[in-house]
N, C-alpha and C positions, 0 to 999 in steps of 0.2 A: 514841805511834805513831798512835793513832786521831785525835788532834788534828792531826797533820801531814797525814793523809789528807784530813781535812775542809778544811784550808787549801789543799791542792793542788786539790781539786775546786772550791773557791770561786775560786781563781785561774783555773782553766780556764774557768769560767762567765763571769767578768768579761772574759777575753780574747775569748771567743766573742761576747759582747754588743758589745764594742768593735769587733770586725771586722764584725759585721752592721750596726752603726750607720754605720761608715765606708763600707760598700758601698751602703747605702740612702740615703746623704746626697745631697741634691739638688745638681746642678751649679751652678757660679757662672754668673750670667747678666750679659751686658753688652750694652746697646743699641748697635747700630751705625748711626749716622745717615748714614754715607756709602753705605750699602747700603739705604736706606729713603727713602720719600717719603709725605707725608700732607698733607691740607688743614689750614688754609686756606693760601693763597699757595703752592700746590703748584708752579705754573709761574711763572717770572719774567715781566717785562714783555715781553721779547723772545721769549717762548714756550718757552724752554729749561727743563728740569728739572735742578736741581743734582745732580751726580754721576751723571746718567743721560743717555742719548741714545735717541731714538726715530726711526722712519722708516716708510715705506709710507703707509698711510692713517690712521695714528694721529694723534690730536689731543689736545694737553695744554691744560688750563685750570686755573683757580685751585682748583677743587674736585675734579677727577678727571682721569684719563687715559682717553680713549675710544680704545681700541686698534683697534677696528673698528666703524664706524658701521653703522646699519641700512639699508644699500644692498647691492645684489647685487654679488658678486665683489669684495669688499673684503678687504684684508690689511694688517696692521700689527703692529708689535712695539716693545717698549721694553726696552733692555738697560743694565745697570750698566756704568760706564766701566772700572772697575778690578777685578781678580780678588780673591777673598776671601783673607784672611790668617789664617783660623781653620779648624779641621777640622770642628767640630760647630756646628750652627746650628739656629735655629728661625725660621720665617717665618710671620707672620700676614697672610693675604691677605683683604682685604675688597673684594668686587666685587658688581656687579649686572649681570645679563643679562636684558634685557627686549625684548619685541617684540609686535606686534599679531597675529601668526599663532599658530595652535595648535601648530605645529612650528617649532623654531628651527634655525638653521644658521650656521656649522658648529660653533663652540665656541671655548673658551678653553684656553690651555696655559700651564703654569708650567715653567720650564726652570732646570736647574743643570747646565751643560755646561762642558767644558774650553775651548771657544772660543765666541765670540759667533756666533749664527746670523744668517740673512738676515732682511730685513724684508718680504719678499713670497714666502716659500717655500711649499712644497706641503704641509707638515704644520702645520695650524692657523696659517698665516701665517709659519712659520719653516722653516728648512732641514731636509732629511732627512739620514739617516746621521750623526746626532749622537753625541757621546761624553759620556755622563752620564745624567742623570735628566730625564724628561719626565712631568709629571702633566697629564692631559688631562681637561677638563670638556666632554665630547662631548654635544651636544644634537641631533644629526641621526642618524637610523637608516639607515645605509648598507646593513647586511646584512638589513634588514627582519625582524628578530627581535623587535621591539617591546620592546627593553631599553634605551631611552634616555629621558631624559638619564642619562648614566653617567659615573662618575669612575674613572679607571684610572691606574696608574703603569707606565711602561715604562723599563727600564734598557737602554741601547744602548751597544755598544762601537765604534760608527762603521762597522759593516759591514752592518747589517740595515736594509732599507728598510721604511718603515711600511706595514702591510697595510690599505689604505683599504677594500677590498671587505668585509672582516670586522670593520671598526671596531677593528682592533688586538687583537681578542680572542685571537688565536693567539700574541701576543707579550707580553701584559700580565703584570706581576709580581703585581698584586693590584688589586682595585677594589671598588666598591659602587654600587648603584642608588640615586641621589638626584635629586630634582627641584630644580633651582636657577634656574628661569626664572620671571619675573613674580611675585616674592615681595613682600609688603608692606614688608619691611625688607631691608636689604642682607644678602646671604649671606656667610659667612665660612669660611675654610679655614685651619687651623693645621697647618703641615707641620714636623715635627721630625725631624732627622737627628742621632742621638747614639749613640755607641758601635756604629756599623754597624747601627743599627736605624732603620728609616724608619716613621714614624707619621703618619697624617693624621686629624685631627679636623674634623668638619664641622658648621656651624651652618646650618640650613635656611632662615633668614630669616623664620620665621613669628612670632617674638617679638622684642621689643626688648631682651631680656636678652643682654648681651655674652658671658656665660659658659655659655650653653645649648648646649654642644657634645655631640655623640655621635661615637663612633669609627667611622671608615669602613674603615680597614684598618691592619694593622701587619705589617711584614716584617723579618726578621732576616737577618744576614750579607749586608748590602748594601754593596758597595765602590764608592764614588764617587771621581772624580778629585779631587786636591788643587788648591787655588787655582782654583776654577771661577768661572763668571760666572752671576749671576742674570738672568732675563729673563721677560717676559710677552709672549705673542703671541695673536692671534685672527684668524679668517677667517670670511667669509660666502660662500655659494654662490648657488643659485637662490632660497633663502629668506634672510631677513636678520634680525638682532637687533643691538641696541646692546650692546657689550661694554665696560663701564666698570670701571676699577680706582680705588677710593677710597683704600685704604690698602695700603702694602707695608712692613711693619715687620719688620726683621731683628734678631735677637738672637743673639749668639754664646754658645755653651755651652762651659764649661771644667770639667773634672773637679776635684773638691776638691783644693786645694793646688797646682794647676797654672795659676793665673791669671797671664797674662804680666805681667812687670814693665814699667812705663812708663819709657821712656828719659828723660822730662822730669821725673824725680822731684825734689822739693824737697830742697835740701842740709840737712845737720844744723844748720848755723848759722841758716839761715832758719827751720827748725822750732823751734829754741829761742827765736828772737825772737818768732815768732808765738805760742808757748806762753806766753811772758812777758806779751805784750800781752793775751792772753785772761785770764790770772790777774789782771792789774791792772784790767781792765774788770769782772771778776766781783767783786773787792774793792770797787770803787767802787759797784757796784750794791747790795752788802750794806750799805754805809754809808748810802746813800740810803734803803734800806728801813728801817733802824733809826731814822733821823731822822723818817721818815714815821710810823712806829709811835708814837714819842714825842709827835708832834704830834696824832695821831689814835688814842688808846688804844682807842676803840670798834671800830676795824677789826680788832683782834687777835681779839676774840670772834667776829666774823663769819668770820674765816679758819678758826677751829677748827670752826665750824658746817658748813663745806663737807665735812668728813670723814664726816658722818652724813646719812642720808637720812630724810626725813619719811615719814609713812604714805601721803601722796598720791604721792610719788615712787616708793615701793615698789610701790604698786598700779599705777602707770603702767608701771613696768618689767616687772611680771608680765604686764600686758596686751600690752605690746609683744613680750615673749618668746612668748606664746601666738599672737599674730598672725603672728610670724615663722615659727613652725612650720606654721601653717595655710598661709602663703604658699608654703612649700617643697612641701607636699603638693599644693597647687593647681597649682604650676608643673610638677610631675611629671605630673599628670593632663593639664594643658594640652599638654605635650610629646607625650604618647601620643595625644591627640586630634588634634594636628597631623599626626602620622605617619599616622593613619587617614585624615584628610582628604586628605593628599597622595596616598595610594594610591588613594583614590576618584577624585580628580581625574585621576590617571594612567590609570585604567581608562576613565573617561568620555572622556578625550582620545583613547585608542585606538579606542573605539567611534565617536566622531565622525570620527576620521581614516578609518576604514573606510567610514563612510557618506557622507562629504563630501570628504575630502581628496584623493581620486583614487587612481590605481593607479601603483605604481612599476615602472619598466621598467629593468632592469640595462643599463648601457652597457658600454663597453669597459673592460678592466682599468685601474685607476688613475684612472678618471673617476667622477664622481658620477652616480647614477642620475637619469634624467629623469622628471619627474612628468607624467603624462598625465591631463588632467581628465576625469572622468566626469560623470554626471548629478548636479546639485546639488540642494540642498533646495528652492530656489526653483522649479526646473524640475519637481520632483516635485509640489510644491503646485499649480503651474499645470496639470499633467496631471490631478490630482485634481479641481480646479475644473471643468475641461472635462468630465470624466466626470460630475460632478454635474449640470452643465447639460444634458448629453445625456440623463441619466436623467429629469430633470424634464420635458424636452420629450417624451420617450417616454411618460411618465405622462399628460401632457396629451393627446397623440394617442390614447392608449388610452381615456381618458375620453370624448373626442369621438366615437370610433368606437362606444363603448358607447351613447352617446346616440343616434347615428344608427341603430344596430341596434335599440334599443328603440322608436324612432319608427317604423321600418320594420315591425316586428312589430305595432305597434298599427294601422298603416294596413292591413296584410294582414288582421288580425282583423276590422276594421270592414268591409272589402270582402267578407269571407266571410259576415258577418251581414246586411249591407244594401248590396249592391253598387251600387244605383242612387243611394245617398246620398253616394257618395264623390266626392272631387275628381277630375276627369278628368285623365288624363295628357296629353291633347291640348293644343295651344297655343290652340285656339279656345275662347271662353267659352260653355259650353253654356247657362247661365242667360240670358245676354244673347240667345242665339239663340232660345230659347223666348219670351222677352219680345217680340222682334221679330215672331215668328209670331203671338203673341196680338194684338199691335197691328194687324197686317195683317188678321187675321180680323175684328177689331172694325170696322176701316175698311170692309171689304166688307159687313158687316152693315148699317152705316149707309147705305152706298150703295144697298143693296137695299131698305131701308125708306123711302128718300126718295121722296116722291110725284113723279111726273113722267110723261113720255110713255112709253107701253109700247113704242113703236117706236124706242126709243133704240138707236143702233148701238153705242154704247160701253158699254152695260150688260152686266153679267156674267150669263151664263145658268147654269142649274143644271148642265148637262152640263160646262161649262168648270170650274165650281166643284168638282164631284166629281172631275173629272180632276186638278185642282190638288191636292186633298186626297190623292188616290191617289199622286201623285208625291211629295208630302211624306212620306207614310207609308213609301214605298219607300226614300226617302233616310234616314229615321230607322232603318229596319230594317238597312240597309247599315251605317250608322254604329254601331249597337249590336253587330252582328257583328264589326266591326273593333275595337271597344273590348274586347270579350270576348277576342278573339285576343291583343291586346296584354297584357291582364292575365294571361292564361295564360302567355305568354312571361316576364313579370316574375316569376311564382311559380316558374317553373323556375330562374330565376337565384338566388333566395333559398332 
């Protein structure tokens, strides 16, 4: 009885393990080339993309599809020609959004809808009121909340118009804040829809590792229409970016045991024929191998040596294993540093936008806000330079006035101590005037001392000479009084 109970418990354990393994088994994957495109030779000589059609301002080349070029008010889209024939899928999107501005516009959109959209619509280049899924890589901040670039998913039933003013934040299913502009490597998005669960993994383009993904969002209980169309669209507004799609790789997902049977299956007779040909070819190879070993017996020893590793090989394998572990740790650190650098760049971009980018003015509903330029960095620098020049000039004027003031004080001090020795403020040269008087007196003295007739009518008499001296003294006295008066007035001014 005890043995039977143990057997029952063992059976239940094995059944539970089998059920868990079946549930956790990965789905079957099948690459769908009719729903994909990739370089090289992405576009044909006539410019067409096999199984796809594009319009608007989209341009297809051998290396990528430029959905919207870096010009203002550009719109374009590319849509697959035929609807899907599978329910679950995974799309790997490799794209690059680049531009010279600090702010991008408007963004890129991934579509899975029941009908193909327009090529010049109002929602990122495609039509509004869609039925299905839209994943938007929004690079322009319409609501001025400083939460862009942003990735969001919106599921629409064909009745809701996209909320442009709020950047669709009131309608989004889920999303994440990621910077995907101007990256050194191409950015990647892996979109998976399996068992009504929508998952988006994002690669930020900071490393060249193709598997360096992190999860952006995951949403369950998502019902999308059957037999939908894949599409990519993009648009630009007042600002512009290049929106390039490098890879669009679609893989259909099938639950275990439900992989569809191909209608062009090989018949049983052809399978038996191919199997017989394979056996004959293998037998022929074995015979040739035996003949070669008989002719070259030393090669048999070399063949057995391949199963054993030497000490050098073992050492190299251990070194390689250690370096691989170090590489994994460094890659994780590098990924975390990239996230920190990305956040810092985002903060710096916002600060620069506030200082240089201008002020946003909301327009009418459904329209993009208009950017009004404010003072730029160059203008601020010019104002600062002018202020520095003005300050330097003021300092020079101040120093000059100080020198004038000091010289004026020295002149006044000298006049207070020895007023007769100062330079006269009059325009007439006092020294030259005294020299002329002295010369005149000397001439008179010579004339007086010259011997001659005493009855000379032109000779200077003593009375006339004294009178002349008196007049000169009166003139000097008047001049001295006039000078003292002027000096007194100048002292009052200082």
